PDB file with SEQRES, HELIX, SHEET and CRYST1 records, atoms N, CA, C and O in Angstrom:
SEQRES   1 A   72  UNK UNK UNK UNK UNK UNK UNK UNK UNK UNK UNK UNK UNK          
SEQRES   2 A   72  UNK UNK UNK UNK UNK UNK UNK UNK UNK UNK UNK UNK UNK          
SEQRES   3 A   72  UNK UNK UNK UNK UNK UNK UNK UNK UNK UNK UNK UNK UNK          
SEQRES   4 A   72  UNK UNK UNK UNK UNK UNK UNK UNK UNK UNK UNK UNK UNK          
SEQRES   5 A   72  UNK UNK UNK UNK UNK UNK UNK UNK UNK UNK UNK UNK UNK          
SEQRES   6 A   72  UNK UNK UNK UNK UNK UNK UNK                                  
HELIX    1 AA1 UNK A   10  UNK A   14  1                                   5    
HELIX    2 AA2 UNK A   17  UNK A   43  1                                  27    
HELIX    3 AA3 UNK A   45  UNK A   49  1                                   5    
HELIX    4 AA4 UNK A   54  UNK A   71  1                                  18    
CRYST1    1.000    1.000    1.000  90.00  90.00  90.00 P 1           1          
ATOM      1  N   UNK A   1     -53.579 -39.849   2.063  1.00  0.00           N  
ATOM      2  CA  UNK A   1     -52.344 -40.648   2.127  1.00  0.00           C  
ATOM      3  C   UNK A   1     -51.239 -40.072   1.277  1.00  0.00           C  
ATOM      4  O   UNK A   1     -51.502 -39.638   0.156  1.00  0.00           O  
ATOM      5  N   UNK A   2     -50.063 -40.051   1.744  1.00  0.00           N  
ATOM      6  CA  UNK A   2     -49.002 -39.262   1.134  1.00  0.00           C  
ATOM      7  C   UNK A   2     -48.452 -40.152   0.150  1.00  0.00           C  
ATOM      8  O   UNK A   2     -48.296 -41.333   0.461  1.00  0.00           O  
ATOM      9  N   UNK A   3     -48.084 -39.677  -1.190  1.00  0.00           N  
ATOM     10  CA  UNK A   3     -47.401 -40.392  -2.138  1.00  0.00           C  
ATOM     11  C   UNK A   3     -45.894 -40.328  -1.809  1.00  0.00           C  
ATOM     12  O   UNK A   3     -45.298 -39.252  -1.839  1.00  0.00           O  
ATOM     13  N   UNK A   4     -45.315 -41.431  -1.510  1.00  0.00           N  
ATOM     14  CA  UNK A   4     -43.877 -41.438  -1.233  1.00  0.00           C  
ATOM     15  C   UNK A   4     -42.924 -41.978  -2.475  1.00  0.00           C  
ATOM     16  O   UNK A   4     -41.700 -42.094  -2.409  1.00  0.00           O  
ATOM     17  N   UNK A   5     -43.720 -42.271  -3.579  1.00  0.00           N  
ATOM     18  CA  UNK A   5     -42.896 -42.785  -4.661  1.00  0.00           C  
ATOM     19  C   UNK A   5     -41.933 -41.769  -5.398  1.00  0.00           C  
ATOM     20  O   UNK A   5     -41.065 -42.135  -6.190  1.00  0.00           O  
ATOM     21  N   UNK A   6     -42.174 -40.481  -5.060  1.00  0.00           N  
ATOM     22  CA  UNK A   6     -41.270 -39.522  -5.575  1.00  0.00           C  
ATOM     23  C   UNK A   6     -40.176 -39.012  -4.512  1.00  0.00           C  
ATOM     24  O   UNK A   6     -39.329 -38.174  -4.822  1.00  0.00           O  
ATOM     25  N   UNK A   7     -40.260 -39.545  -3.326  1.00  0.00           N  
ATOM     26  CA  UNK A   7     -39.309 -39.096  -2.254  1.00  0.00           C  
ATOM     27  C   UNK A   7     -37.962 -39.810  -2.672  1.00  0.00           C  
ATOM     28  O   UNK A   7     -38.000 -40.875  -3.287  1.00  0.00           O  
ATOM     29  N   UNK A   8     -36.817 -39.225  -2.338  1.00  0.00           N  
ATOM     30  CA  UNK A   8     -35.575 -39.640  -2.496  1.00  0.00           C  
ATOM     31  C   UNK A   8     -34.793 -39.934  -1.094  1.00  0.00           C  
ATOM     32  O   UNK A   8     -35.055 -39.368  -0.033  1.00  0.00           O  
ATOM     33  N   UNK A   9     -33.970 -40.741  -1.248  1.00  0.00           N  
ATOM     34  CA  UNK A   9     -33.286 -41.173   0.111  1.00  0.00           C  
ATOM     35  C   UNK A   9     -32.292 -40.085   0.360  1.00  0.00           C  
ATOM     36  O   UNK A   9     -31.948 -39.337  -0.555  1.00  0.00           O  
ATOM     37  N   UNK A  10     -31.795 -39.968   1.642  1.00  0.00           N  
ATOM     38  CA  UNK A  10     -30.809 -38.938   1.998  1.00  0.00           C  
ATOM     39  C   UNK A  10     -29.556 -38.994   1.088  1.00  0.00           C  
ATOM     40  O   UNK A  10     -29.024 -37.960   0.684  1.00  0.00           O  
ATOM     41  N   UNK A  11     -29.097 -40.243   0.774  1.00  0.00           N  
ATOM     42  CA  UNK A  11     -27.930 -40.531  -0.064  1.00  0.00           C  
ATOM     43  C   UNK A  11     -28.097 -39.843  -1.380  1.00  0.00           C  
ATOM     44  O   UNK A  11     -27.228 -39.096  -1.831  1.00  0.00           O  
ATOM     45  N   UNK A  12     -29.262 -40.110  -2.015  1.00  0.00           N  
ATOM     46  CA  UNK A  12     -29.630 -39.729  -3.333  1.00  0.00           C  
ATOM     47  C   UNK A  12     -29.582 -38.217  -3.372  1.00  0.00           C  
ATOM     48  O   UNK A  12     -29.106 -37.602  -4.326  1.00  0.00           O  
ATOM     49  N   UNK A  13     -30.112 -37.626  -2.261  1.00  0.00           N  
ATOM     50  CA  UNK A  13     -30.274 -36.078  -2.247  1.00  0.00           C  
ATOM     51  C   UNK A  13     -28.942 -35.433  -2.328  1.00  0.00           C  
ATOM     52  O   UNK A  13     -28.810 -34.320  -2.836  1.00  0.00           O  
ATOM     53  N   UNK A  14     -27.899 -36.146  -1.813  1.00  0.00           N  
ATOM     54  CA  UNK A  14     -26.472 -35.619  -1.783  1.00  0.00           C  
ATOM     55  C   UNK A  14     -25.942 -35.604  -3.017  1.00  0.00           C  
ATOM     56  O   UNK A  14     -25.087 -34.759  -3.278  1.00  0.00           O  
ATOM     57  N   UNK A  15     -26.344 -36.503  -3.951  1.00  0.00           N  
ATOM     58  CA  UNK A  15     -25.728 -36.715  -5.303  1.00  0.00           C  
ATOM     59  C   UNK A  15     -26.536 -35.945  -6.261  1.00  0.00           C  
ATOM     60  O   UNK A  15     -27.762 -35.955  -6.154  1.00  0.00           O  
ATOM     61  N   UNK A  16     -25.913 -35.243  -7.239  1.00  0.00           N  
ATOM     62  CA  UNK A  16     -26.420 -34.474  -8.359  1.00  0.00           C  
ATOM     63  C   UNK A  16     -25.879 -34.655  -9.640  1.00  0.00           C  
ATOM     64  O   UNK A  16     -24.757 -35.155  -9.713  1.00  0.00           O  
ATOM     65  N   UNK A  17     -26.425 -34.363 -10.577  1.00  0.00           N  
ATOM     66  CA  UNK A  17     -25.918 -34.235 -12.006  1.00  0.00           C  
ATOM     67  C   UNK A  17     -25.165 -35.505 -12.469  1.00  0.00           C  
ATOM     68  O   UNK A  17     -25.702 -36.612 -12.433  1.00  0.00           O  
ATOM     69  N   UNK A  18     -23.960 -35.314 -12.886  1.00  0.00           N  
ATOM     70  CA  UNK A  18     -23.111 -36.578 -13.385  1.00  0.00           C  
ATOM     71  C   UNK A  18     -22.942 -37.622 -12.317  1.00  0.00           C  
ATOM     72  O   UNK A  18     -22.980 -38.830 -12.550  1.00  0.00           O  
ATOM     73  N   UNK A  19     -22.746 -37.068 -11.086  1.00  0.00           N  
ATOM     74  CA  UNK A  19     -22.407 -38.107  -9.983  1.00  0.00           C  
ATOM     75  C   UNK A  19     -23.613 -38.936  -9.770  1.00  0.00           C  
ATOM     76  O   UNK A  19     -23.476 -40.157  -9.685  1.00  0.00           O  
ATOM     77  N   UNK A  20     -24.823 -38.370  -9.673  1.00  0.00           N  
ATOM     78  CA  UNK A  20     -25.987 -39.163  -9.504  1.00  0.00           C  
ATOM     79  C   UNK A  20     -26.114 -40.229 -10.617  1.00  0.00           C  
ATOM     80  O   UNK A  20     -26.303 -41.418 -10.363  1.00  0.00           O  
ATOM     81  N   UNK A  21     -26.003 -39.743 -11.826  1.00  0.00           N  
ATOM     82  CA  UNK A  21     -26.093 -40.579 -13.127  1.00  0.00           C  
ATOM     83  C   UNK A  21     -25.119 -41.683 -13.064  1.00  0.00           C  
ATOM     84  O   UNK A  21     -25.461 -42.812 -13.418  1.00  0.00           O  
ATOM     85  N   UNK A  22     -23.904 -41.430 -12.630  1.00  0.00           N  
ATOM     86  CA  UNK A  22     -22.941 -42.533 -12.601  1.00  0.00           C  
ATOM     87  C   UNK A  22     -23.417 -43.477 -11.440  1.00  0.00           C  
ATOM     88  O   UNK A  22     -23.338 -44.698 -11.576  1.00  0.00           O  
ATOM     89  N   UNK A  23     -23.841 -42.983 -10.461  1.00  0.00           N  
ATOM     90  CA  UNK A  23     -24.267 -44.047  -9.304  1.00  0.00           C  
ATOM     91  C   UNK A  23     -25.430 -44.829  -9.767  1.00  0.00           C  
ATOM     92  O   UNK A  23     -25.545 -46.017  -9.464  1.00  0.00           O  
ATOM     93  N   UNK A  24     -26.310 -44.196 -10.503  1.00  0.00           N  
ATOM     94  CA  UNK A  24     -27.530 -45.002 -10.994  1.00  0.00           C  
ATOM     95  C   UNK A  24     -27.082 -46.015 -11.972  1.00  0.00           C  
ATOM     96  O   UNK A  24     -27.616 -47.124 -11.945  1.00  0.00           O  
ATOM     97  N   UNK A  25     -26.190 -45.759 -12.800  1.00  0.00           N  
ATOM     98  CA  UNK A  25     -25.608 -46.662 -13.850  1.00  0.00           C  
ATOM     99  C   UNK A  25     -24.912 -47.926 -13.135  1.00  0.00           C  
ATOM    100  O   UNK A  25     -25.050 -49.085 -13.526  1.00  0.00           O  
ATOM    101  N   UNK A  26     -24.164 -47.535 -12.058  1.00  0.00           N  
ATOM    102  CA  UNK A  26     -23.453 -48.594 -11.355  1.00  0.00           C  
ATOM    103  C   UNK A  26     -24.465 -49.586 -10.732  1.00  0.00           C  
ATOM    104  O   UNK A  26     -24.408 -50.811 -10.841  1.00  0.00           O  
ATOM    105  N   UNK A  27     -25.403 -48.869 -10.059  1.00  0.00           N  
ATOM    106  CA  UNK A  27     -26.371 -49.714  -9.387  1.00  0.00           C  
ATOM    107  C   UNK A  27     -27.172 -50.568 -10.372  1.00  0.00           C  
ATOM    108  O   UNK A  27     -27.469 -51.718 -10.046  1.00  0.00           O  
ATOM    109  N   UNK A  28     -27.517 -50.100 -11.491  1.00  0.00           N  
ATOM    110  CA  UNK A  28     -28.120 -50.711 -12.539  1.00  0.00           C  
ATOM    111  C   UNK A  28     -27.431 -51.950 -13.011  1.00  0.00           C  
ATOM    112  O   UNK A  28     -28.063 -52.948 -13.358  1.00  0.00           O  
ATOM    113  N   UNK A  29     -26.094 -51.873 -13.022  1.00  0.00           N  
ATOM    114  CA  UNK A  29     -25.083 -52.865 -13.565  1.00  0.00           C  
ATOM    115  C   UNK A  29     -25.196 -53.907 -12.585  1.00  0.00           C  
ATOM    116  O   UNK A  29     -25.408 -55.064 -12.948  1.00  0.00           O  
ATOM    117  N   UNK A  30     -25.059 -53.567 -11.236  1.00  0.00           N  
ATOM    118  CA  UNK A  30     -25.091 -54.587 -10.208  1.00  0.00           C  
ATOM    119  C   UNK A  30     -26.449 -55.284 -10.262  1.00  0.00           C  
ATOM    120  O   UNK A  30     -26.475 -56.514 -10.299  1.00  0.00           O  
ATOM    121  N   UNK A  31     -27.559 -54.585 -10.270  1.00  0.00           N  
ATOM    122  CA  UNK A  31     -28.839 -55.211 -10.436  1.00  0.00           C  
ATOM    123  C   UNK A  31     -28.966 -56.136 -11.622  1.00  0.00           C  
ATOM    124  O   UNK A  31     -29.443 -57.260 -11.465  1.00  0.00           O  
ATOM    125  N   UNK A  32     -28.575 -55.727 -12.756  1.00  0.00           N  
ATOM    126  CA  UNK A  32     -28.661 -56.563 -13.967  1.00  0.00           C  
ATOM    127  C   UNK A  32     -27.829 -57.891 -13.750  1.00  0.00           C  
ATOM    128  O   UNK A  32     -28.284 -58.983 -14.091  1.00  0.00           O  
ATOM    129  N   UNK A  33     -26.631 -57.747 -13.186  1.00  0.00           N  
ATOM    130  CA  UNK A  33     -25.839 -58.931 -13.074  1.00  0.00           C  
ATOM    131  C   UNK A  33     -26.484 -59.834 -12.043  1.00  0.00           C  
ATOM    132  O   UNK A  33     -26.485 -61.053 -12.220  1.00  0.00           O  
ATOM    133  N   UNK A  34     -26.979 -59.334 -11.072  1.00  0.00           N  
ATOM    134  CA  UNK A  34     -27.751 -60.228 -10.025  1.00  0.00           C  
ATOM    135  C   UNK A  34     -28.970 -60.869 -10.544  1.00  0.00           C  
ATOM    136  O   UNK A  34     -29.227 -62.031 -10.228  1.00  0.00           O  
ATOM    137  N   UNK A  35     -29.738 -60.187 -11.321  1.00  0.00           N  
ATOM    138  CA  UNK A  35     -30.829 -60.637 -11.974  1.00  0.00           C  
ATOM    139  C   UNK A  35     -30.595 -61.714 -12.912  1.00  0.00           C  
ATOM    140  O   UNK A  35     -31.326 -62.704 -12.888  1.00  0.00           O  
ATOM    141  N   UNK A  36     -29.558 -61.601 -13.808  1.00  0.00           N  
ATOM    142  CA  UNK A  36     -29.180 -62.696 -14.626  1.00  0.00           C  
ATOM    143  C   UNK A  36     -28.747 -63.873 -13.893  1.00  0.00           C  
ATOM    144  O   UNK A  36     -29.098 -64.977 -14.309  1.00  0.00           O  
ATOM    145  N   UNK A  37     -28.023 -63.772 -12.844  1.00  0.00           N  
ATOM    146  CA  UNK A  37     -27.512 -64.970 -12.063  1.00  0.00           C  
ATOM    147  C   UNK A  37     -28.697 -65.610 -11.401  1.00  0.00           C  
ATOM    148  O   UNK A  37     -28.734 -66.840 -11.412  1.00  0.00           O  
ATOM    149  N   UNK A  38     -29.720 -64.912 -10.799  1.00  0.00           N  
ATOM    150  CA  UNK A  38     -30.756 -65.616 -10.225  1.00  0.00           C  
ATOM    151  C   UNK A  38     -31.730 -66.218 -11.276  1.00  0.00           C  
ATOM    152  O   UNK A  38     -32.282 -67.296 -11.054  1.00  0.00           O  
ATOM    153  N   UNK A  39     -31.933 -65.538 -12.388  1.00  0.00           N  
ATOM    154  CA  UNK A  39     -32.804 -66.023 -13.477  1.00  0.00           C  
ATOM    155  C   UNK A  39     -32.279 -67.383 -13.944  1.00  0.00           C  
ATOM    156  O   UNK A  39     -33.001 -68.366 -14.114  1.00  0.00           O  
ATOM    157  N   UNK A  40     -30.959 -67.350 -14.135  1.00  0.00           N  
ATOM    158  CA  UNK A  40     -30.327 -68.595 -14.490  1.00  0.00           C  
ATOM    159  C   UNK A  40     -30.471 -69.757 -13.467  1.00  0.00           C  
ATOM    160  O   UNK A  40     -30.820 -70.896 -13.778  1.00  0.00           O  
ATOM    161  N   UNK A  41     -30.188 -69.375 -12.314  1.00  0.00           N  
ATOM    162  CA  UNK A  41     -30.279 -70.337 -11.118  1.00  0.00           C  
ATOM    163  C   UNK A  41     -31.645 -70.939 -10.989  1.00  0.00           C  
ATOM    164  O   UNK A  41     -31.814 -72.088 -10.582  1.00  0.00           O  
ATOM    165  N   UNK A  42     -32.601 -70.146 -11.339  1.00  0.00           N  
ATOM    166  CA  UNK A  42     -33.969 -70.615 -11.224  1.00  0.00           C  
ATOM    167  C   UNK A  42     -34.380 -71.565 -12.403  1.00  0.00           C  
ATOM    168  O   UNK A  42     -35.171 -72.494 -12.237  1.00  0.00           O  
ATOM    169  N   UNK A  43     -33.832 -71.293 -13.519  1.00  0.00           N  
ATOM    170  CA  UNK A  43     -34.295 -72.051 -14.724  1.00  0.00           C  
ATOM    171  C   UNK A  43     -33.237 -73.289 -15.008  1.00  0.00           C  
ATOM    172  O   UNK A  43     -33.608 -74.184 -15.767  1.00  0.00           O  
ATOM    173  N   UNK A  44     -32.092 -73.342 -14.487  1.00  0.00           N  
ATOM    174  CA  UNK A  44     -31.114 -74.424 -14.729  1.00  0.00           C  
ATOM    175  C   UNK A  44     -31.281 -75.591 -13.687  1.00  0.00           C  
ATOM    176  O   UNK A  44     -31.101 -75.428 -12.480  1.00  0.00           O  
ATOM    177  N   UNK A  45     -31.612 -76.690 -14.221  1.00  0.00           N  
ATOM    178  CA  UNK A  45     -31.774 -77.846 -13.498  1.00  0.00           C  
ATOM    179  C   UNK A  45     -30.652 -78.165 -12.437  1.00  0.00           C  
ATOM    180  O   UNK A  45     -30.991 -78.306 -11.262  1.00  0.00           O  
ATOM    181  N   UNK A  46     -29.357 -78.283 -12.796  1.00  0.00           N  
ATOM    182  CA  UNK A  46     -28.354 -78.503 -11.789  1.00  0.00           C  
ATOM    183  C   UNK A  46     -28.379 -77.458 -10.734  1.00  0.00           C  
ATOM    184  O   UNK A  46     -28.323 -77.757  -9.542  1.00  0.00           O  
ATOM    185  N   UNK A  47     -28.467 -76.155 -11.190  1.00  0.00           N  
ATOM    186  CA  UNK A  47     -28.435 -75.081 -10.280  1.00  0.00           C  
ATOM    187  C   UNK A  47     -29.598 -75.178  -9.159  1.00  0.00           C  
ATOM    188  O   UNK A  47     -29.432 -74.889  -7.974  1.00  0.00           O  
ATOM    189  N   UNK A  48     -30.693 -75.591  -9.685  1.00  0.00           N  
ATOM    190  CA  UNK A  48     -31.959 -75.670  -8.904  1.00  0.00           C  
ATOM    191  C   UNK A  48     -31.689 -76.901  -7.820  1.00  0.00           C  
ATOM    192  O   UNK A  48     -32.302 -76.944  -6.753  1.00  0.00           O  
ATOM    193  N   UNK A  49     -30.818 -77.783  -8.165  1.00  0.00           N  
ATOM    194  CA  UNK A  49     -30.544 -78.931  -7.325  1.00  0.00           C  
ATOM    195  C   UNK A  49     -29.386 -78.544  -6.237  1.00  0.00           C  
ATOM    196  O   UNK A  49     -29.111 -79.300  -5.306  1.00  0.00           O  
ATOM    197  N   UNK A  50     -28.776 -77.369  -6.436  1.00  0.00           N  
ATOM    198  CA  UNK A  50     -27.903 -76.807  -5.487  1.00  0.00           C  
ATOM    199  C   UNK A  50     -26.558 -76.849  -5.953  1.00  0.00           C  
ATOM    200  O   UNK A  50     -25.650 -76.561  -5.174  1.00  0.00           O  
ATOM    201  N   UNK A  51     -26.296 -77.213  -7.271  1.00  0.00           N  
ATOM    202  CA  UNK A  51     -24.819 -77.487  -7.685  1.00  0.00           C  
ATOM    203  C   UNK A  51     -24.678 -76.342  -8.873  1.00  0.00           C  
ATOM    204  O   UNK A  51     -25.361 -76.477  -9.888  1.00  0.00           O  
ATOM    205  N   UNK A  52     -23.888 -75.348  -8.749  1.00  0.00           N  
ATOM    206  CA  UNK A  52     -23.675 -74.344  -9.718  1.00  0.00           C  
ATOM    207  C   UNK A  52     -23.053 -74.924 -10.950  1.00  0.00           C  
ATOM    208  O   UNK A  52     -22.067 -75.642 -10.787  1.00  0.00           O  
ATOM    209  N   UNK A  53     -23.506 -74.705 -12.180  1.00  0.00           N  
ATOM    210  CA  UNK A  53     -22.971 -75.050 -13.360  1.00  0.00           C  
ATOM    211  C   UNK A  53     -21.965 -73.970 -13.701  1.00  0.00           C  
ATOM    212  O   UNK A  53     -21.911 -72.947 -13.018  1.00  0.00           O  
ATOM    213  N   UNK A  54     -21.093 -74.187 -14.833  1.00  0.00           N  
ATOM    214  CA  UNK A  54     -20.212 -73.294 -15.327  1.00  0.00           C  
ATOM    215  C   UNK A  54     -20.819 -71.906 -15.609  1.00  0.00           C  
ATOM    216  O   UNK A  54     -20.219 -70.889 -15.261  1.00  0.00           O  
ATOM    217  N   UNK A  55     -21.994 -71.863 -16.231  1.00  0.00           N  
ATOM    218  CA  UNK A  55     -22.521 -70.561 -16.492  1.00  0.00           C  
ATOM    219  C   UNK A  55     -22.961 -69.889 -15.271  1.00  0.00           C  
ATOM    220  O   UNK A  55     -22.863 -68.662 -15.225  1.00  0.00           O  
ATOM    221  N   UNK A  56     -23.407 -70.503 -14.332  1.00  0.00           N  
ATOM    222  CA  UNK A  56     -23.816 -69.921 -13.019  1.00  0.00           C  
ATOM    223  C   UNK A  56     -22.511 -69.409 -12.329  1.00  0.00           C  
ATOM    224  O   UNK A  56     -22.514 -68.303 -11.789  1.00  0.00           O  
ATOM    225  N   UNK A  57     -21.541 -70.095 -12.338  1.00  0.00           N  
ATOM    226  CA  UNK A  57     -20.345 -69.629 -11.818  1.00  0.00           C  
ATOM    227  C   UNK A  57     -19.851 -68.276 -12.519  1.00  0.00           C  
ATOM    228  O   UNK A  57     -19.421 -67.356 -11.823  1.00  0.00           O  
ATOM    229  N   UNK A  58     -19.916 -68.186 -13.773  1.00  0.00           N  
ATOM    230  CA  UNK A  58     -19.532 -67.115 -14.502  1.00  0.00           C  
ATOM    231  C   UNK A  58     -20.486 -65.971 -14.120  1.00  0.00           C  
ATOM    232  O   UNK A  58     -20.011 -64.890 -13.775  1.00  0.00           O  
ATOM    233  N   UNK A  59     -21.784 -66.165 -14.168  1.00  0.00           N  
ATOM    234  CA  UNK A  59     -22.707 -65.156 -13.715  1.00  0.00           C  
ATOM    235  C   UNK A  59     -22.505 -64.695 -12.374  1.00  0.00           C  
ATOM    236  O   UNK A  59     -22.524 -63.482 -12.167  1.00  0.00           O  
ATOM    237  N   UNK A  60     -22.297 -65.575 -11.351  1.00  0.00           N  
ATOM    238  CA  UNK A  60     -22.004 -65.096 -10.045  1.00  0.00           C  
ATOM    239  C   UNK A  60     -20.701 -64.306  -9.962  1.00  0.00           C  
ATOM    240  O   UNK A  60     -20.656 -63.344  -9.195  1.00  0.00           O  
ATOM    241  N   UNK A  61     -19.693 -64.622 -10.656  1.00  0.00           N  
ATOM    242  CA  UNK A  61     -18.458 -63.844 -10.745  1.00  0.00           C  
ATOM    243  C   UNK A  61     -18.605 -62.419 -11.354  1.00  0.00           C  
ATOM    244  O   UNK A  61     -17.988 -61.446 -10.920  1.00  0.00           O  
ATOM    245  N   UNK A  62     -19.445 -62.382 -12.361  1.00  0.00           N  
ATOM    246  CA  UNK A  62     -19.915 -61.101 -12.893  1.00  0.00           C  
ATOM    247  C   UNK A  62     -20.519 -60.335 -11.970  1.00  0.00           C  
ATOM    248  O   UNK A  62     -20.201 -59.151 -11.851  1.00  0.00           O  
ATOM    249  N   UNK A  63     -21.430 -60.887 -11.228  1.00  0.00           N  
ATOM    250  CA  UNK A  63     -22.212 -60.101 -10.142  1.00  0.00           C  
ATOM    251  C   UNK A  63     -21.312 -59.660  -9.151  1.00  0.00           C  
ATOM    252  O   UNK A  63     -21.439 -58.515  -8.718  1.00  0.00           O  
ATOM    253  N   UNK A  64     -20.368 -60.444  -8.703  1.00  0.00           N  
ATOM    254  CA  UNK A  64     -19.431 -60.082  -7.654  1.00  0.00           C  
ATOM    255  C   UNK A  64     -18.573 -58.909  -8.067  1.00  0.00           C  
ATOM    256  O   UNK A  64     -18.388 -57.937  -7.335  1.00  0.00           O  
ATOM    257  N   UNK A  65     -18.010 -59.058  -9.387  1.00  0.00           N  
ATOM    258  CA  UNK A  65     -17.237 -57.897  -9.823  1.00  0.00           C  
ATOM    259  C   UNK A  65     -17.916 -56.613  -9.896  1.00  0.00           C  
ATOM    260  O   UNK A  65     -17.347 -55.559  -9.609  1.00  0.00           O  
ATOM    261  N   UNK A  66     -19.242 -56.696 -10.314  1.00  0.00           N  
ATOM    262  CA  UNK A  66     -20.053 -55.446 -10.422  1.00  0.00           C  
ATOM    263  C   UNK A  66     -20.223 -54.900  -9.039  1.00  0.00           C  
ATOM    264  O   UNK A  66     -20.173 -53.687  -8.834  1.00  0.00           O  
ATOM    265  N   UNK A  67     -20.425 -55.781  -8.078  1.00  0.00           N  
ATOM    266  CA  UNK A  67     -20.564 -55.262  -6.622  1.00  0.00           C  
ATOM    267  C   UNK A  67     -19.337 -54.545  -6.131  1.00  0.00           C  
ATOM    268  O   UNK A  67     -19.413 -53.523  -5.450  1.00  0.00           O  
ATOM    269  N   UNK A  68     -18.098 -55.156  -6.526  1.00  0.00           N  
ATOM    270  CA  UNK A  68     -16.879 -54.671  -6.208  1.00  0.00           C  
ATOM    271  C   UNK A  68     -16.562 -53.246  -6.657  1.00  0.00           C  
ATOM    272  O   UNK A  68     -16.133 -52.333  -5.951  1.00  0.00           O  
ATOM    273  N   UNK A  69     -16.860 -53.222  -7.998  1.00  0.00           N  
ATOM    274  CA  UNK A  69     -16.765 -51.962  -8.793  1.00  0.00           C  
ATOM    275  C   UNK A  69     -17.646 -50.925  -8.018  1.00  0.00           C  
ATOM    276  O   UNK A  69     -17.156 -49.838  -7.710  1.00  0.00           O  
ATOM    277  N   UNK A  70     -18.874 -51.227  -7.714  1.00  0.00           N  
ATOM    278  CA  UNK A  70     -19.708 -50.349  -7.032  1.00  0.00           C  
ATOM    279  C   UNK A  70     -19.242 -49.847  -5.754  1.00  0.00           C  
ATOM    280  O   UNK A  70     -19.400 -48.672  -5.421  1.00  0.00           O  
ATOM    281  N   UNK A  71     -18.692 -50.683  -5.061  1.00  0.00           N  
ATOM    282  CA  UNK A  71     -18.168 -50.336  -3.759  1.00  0.00           C  
ATOM    283  C   UNK A  71     -16.845 -49.512  -3.653  1.00  0.00           C  
ATOM    284  O   UNK A  71     -16.466 -48.975  -2.613  1.00  0.00           O  
ATOM    285  N   UNK A  72     -16.214 -49.476  -4.801  1.00  0.00           N  
ATOM    286  CA  UNK A  72     -14.936 -48.701  -4.813  1.00  0.00           C  
ATOM    287  C   UNK A  72     -15.104 -47.344  -5.255  1.00  0.00           C  
ATOM    288  O   UNK A  72     -14.134 -46.589  -5.315  1.00  0.00           O  
TER     289      UNK A  72                                                      
END                                                                             
């Protein structure tokens, strides 16, 4: 069976050096923002009931800003 864990996507193969490093940092920022939002939403009682609290709104906005920066 072939080990595919070391294979890179076509998009990643096009990026090298500092460009690849920047792309990974940006993706990491988006992922951390998303993870923070989801972790909060799962732990917060009002959020679990479907009502975003102020902290959730701030975390969601942070995630959206990170996604927007990644897209530009």
